[in-house]
N, C-alpha and C positions, 0 to 999 in steps of 0.2 A: 138354377134360378130361372124363373119364368120370365117371359116378355113383360115389359112394364109400359104403362103410359109414359109419354114424355113430359107430362105435367110437372111432376115433382122435380125431376132433374133440371128442367128449364127454369122453374121458379126459383130454385136454389141458385142456379147460375146467374140469373138476373139480380138476385139480392146480393150475391157475393162478388159480382163483377167479372165473370168469365163467360165463355161460350162453350157449348157442346157441339161437336162436329157431327153433321149428317154426311155419312160416306155411302154413296150409292153402290149397290151390288148388282152384278150381272150374271153370276154363276157361282158354283161351289168354291172355286179358288179365291174369288174376290171376297166372299163371305168369310171364309176361314182366315184370310189374311187380316181382315179388319178386326174380327173378334179376338184373334190371338194378340194383336197389338193393344187392343183396349184392355185386355186382362193384364198384359205386361205393364202398361202405363197406369193401371188402376184408374181408368177413366170411364165415366158413363159414355154411351155411344148410341147413335141413332143410325140404323141401317135403312137407307132410302131405296125405294123400288119405284121406278116409273111404270106406267101402264105398259109401255113397250117391253121393258125388261121382264115384267111379270108374264106377259104373253110368251116371250122367248123362253122363259123357264117353265113353260107349259101350264101356267096358271097360278093364282094367288095361294091356293091350298098347298100346292107343291112348295112354294116359297116358305110358307109358314112351317110346314113339316120339316123342311131342310134346316131352317134356322133353329128351330126348337131342338131337333135331334143333335145338331152340331154343338149347341150350347151345352147340352147334357154330356156329350162325348168329350168335349174339351174342358169340361168343368169350369165353365164361365160363371163367375160370381159377380161381375160388375153389372150395373143396370143397362139393359139393352131394350131399346124401343124399335119395333119394326114399323116403318112409316111409308105410306103411299105418297109419292112425290108428284106434284102437279096433277092430281086426280080429277077426273070428270065427276059429275054428279053420280052417274051410275057406277063408275069405277070405285068411288069412295064407299058406296053402299056394298059393293061386292067384296071389298077388302075388309070391311067390318064383319060381314058374314063369314069370311074365310079365316078370321082370327088375327088380323093385324091389330097391333096395340095402339096405333096412331095413324091418322089419315090427313091428307091435305085435300081440301076441295078448292080448286083454283077456278073461281068465278070471275076473274079479273077481265075476261074478254066479253062478259055479258054487260048489258046496261046495269048501272049500279043497283037499282031497286031489285032487279032479278038476282044479282049476286047476293044481296041481303036475304031474299026469300029462300034461295037454295041453301045458303050457308046456315040459316036457321034450322032448316029441315035436317041437314047433316048433323048439326050440333045436338038436336033433339035425339036422334037415333044413337049417336056415339056416346052421349053422356049417360044414357041408360046402361051402357055396358062398360063404363069406365075408360073409354077410349079418348085420347087427346085429339084435338082438331086444330089444323092450321088453315087459315084463310089468306087470301091475297087481294090487295088493292094496288092498282097501277101495274101493268104487265111488265115482267122482267124482260130485258132485251135479249136478243139471240133466239135460238131455236131449241125447243124441247119436245121430242116425240112428234115432230111435224107441225107444232104450233109455234109461230114466230111472234115474238114481242118486240116492240120498237124501243123499249127502254124508257117507258114513261116514268115521270116523277109523280108519286101518289099525292093525293089531296089529303092533308092532315085531318080535315073534318070528316071525310069519308072513312079514314082509318079509325077515327074515334067511334063512328057509328058501327062499323064492323066489329071493333074490339069489344063493344058492349053486348054482343050477341051470345056471349058465353064460350067463345073460342078459347083455346089454350095459348095460341101463339099467332102472330101476325106477320106475314110477309108483305113488305111495302116496297114498291119500286122507287129507287133513289139513284137511278143512273147505272145500276148494276146490270151485267150481261151474262147470259149463259155462254159457255165456251171461252175461247181465248179473246182477250181484250185487244182492240185495234190500237195502233200506235198513237192515234189522235184522240184516244179516250180522255174525257175531261175529269174523270174521277167521280167518287161518290158525292152526292149532294148532302153534306153533313148538316147544313142548316135545316133542311127539310127533315132529315133523320132526327135531329135533336127536337124539333117541334113535334114530330110524331111521338117520340118517346115521352114528351111532357103532356101530351093530350090523350094518351091511351091507358092511363091508370096503371103504369108500370107493367103492362103485359109484356112477356118475352117477345122480342122482335126477331125476325129471321132475315138473314142475309143470303140470298141466292147468288149464284155465280161467284163462288169463293175462290175460283182459280185465277191467279194472276193479280189479285188486289194486293198492293204493297203492305208490308207488315205494319207500318205505322198507321195506315188507314184502317186496317183491321182493328188495331188496338183502340183507335178513336171511336170506331163504330160500336165496339163493345162498351165503351164508357157511356154511350148514349142509349144503351138498352138492348143491343143485339146480343141474344143469348143462344142462338142456333145459327151455325154457318154451314152451308152446303158445299161439298167438294166432290166433283165427279170428273170433269174434263181433265184435270191434272193427273188423276190416276190413270185415265185412258191413255194419255200421252206417254207417261213413263212406262206403262205396261207394254205398249206397242214398241217403244224404242228399245227396251231391254230384250224383248223376244226377237226383234229384228237383228240386233247385234249378235245374239246367240247363233242365229242362222247364218248371218254374214261371216261370222268367224268360223263357220263350218263345224260347230260343235254337235249339230244334229247328225253329222255323218261319222262321228267317232263312237265306236261301241254301240250302245243302245241310246244314243243321244236323241234319237227321234221319238223316244217314249214321251208322250204328252206330259207326264209328271216332271220329266227333266226339261222338256222344251219350254214349259210355262213357268218353271221355277224362277228364272231371272225376273220375269214380269211380276210375279207375286212378291218377290223381295223388294222390287221397286215401289210397289204399292204400299208395302209395309213401311218403307222409309218415309213416304209422303205422309202417311197417317200419323207416324210418330212425330214428325215435324209439326203437323197441324195441331195435334193435341197439346204440344208444348206451347205453340203460338197462341192458341185459343185460351190456354190456362186451365184446361180440364184435367191435366195429369194429376194423379193422386187425389182426385175429388170423389172417387167412388168408395 
C-alpha cells in the first residue's frame, strides 16, 4: 500500500468519534515498531517527522524511501500518512517535493495575517498534489526543535479564519504542552476547544502534546472534534528507560548482548506497548 494523505482517515475519525495517533519517528527501529503495531491493531496511523528528525535521518528523501520500502517489506496494508510535524514554510515545501503525503505548516509564531498568507501558499502547493495540510493557531506550550511555545489558548475566530483556507486539519492551542506536563498544569481548556469545534465547520482538530494527558480528558477532547493526537515524548521516555535497564542489568555484557539489535530491542518493545495502548485509547483500533 502506498502512502496516503491524512484527509480521509481524519475526516472519517471526526465523523465516527475517534482519533488517529501521530507517532513521531526518529530512526529505522522506531518506524518499524510503529508500523508493525498499526498493522497488528488494524489501525490507520500517521508517522510524524520533525525537521530535526528529518535532518538526523540525512534528509526527507531518505525518510520517504525508508518508510515506503519498509511498508512494502512488512506488507503493511493499513493507511499510513507520512507527515511533517511543526514544519517551517521552507520545510513544508521541501517535504512536499520529497514525497511526504502530509505536512504541517506551523505559522503560529508569525503575526496572524502572515500566518494566513503563508498557510494559503502551502495549501495551494499541497492541494495540487493531493497532500493534506495541518495549520496551527495559538502556539503549543513547551519546546519543539528549539522553538518554545508558552501554551497560548487560541482565539476561536482566528481558528475559523484559518480553517476556511482549505486546510485538512487544525492544531489549536488549548493549554497543551510538548513534553512532560508540570505538576501544576491546569488541564486542557475544554470550553475553548468546544467553541473551536463549533466554529470550524467540523474540520478535524489536532491535539499536540499527547503525552501525559489523563485518559478522561483525551476522551472529552475527542468528543469535541479532536481527530488526531500526537505522541512523542512518552515513547522517548519509555525507550530510554528500557534500554537503560538492559544495560544496568548487565545484559549487554552477556554473549553478544552488545549487538545493537539486541541492545535496542527492549526500547522497541516499550514503544510498541505505548502505541498499542494509545490506539486503543484513541479508538482507532480495527478502523483500517
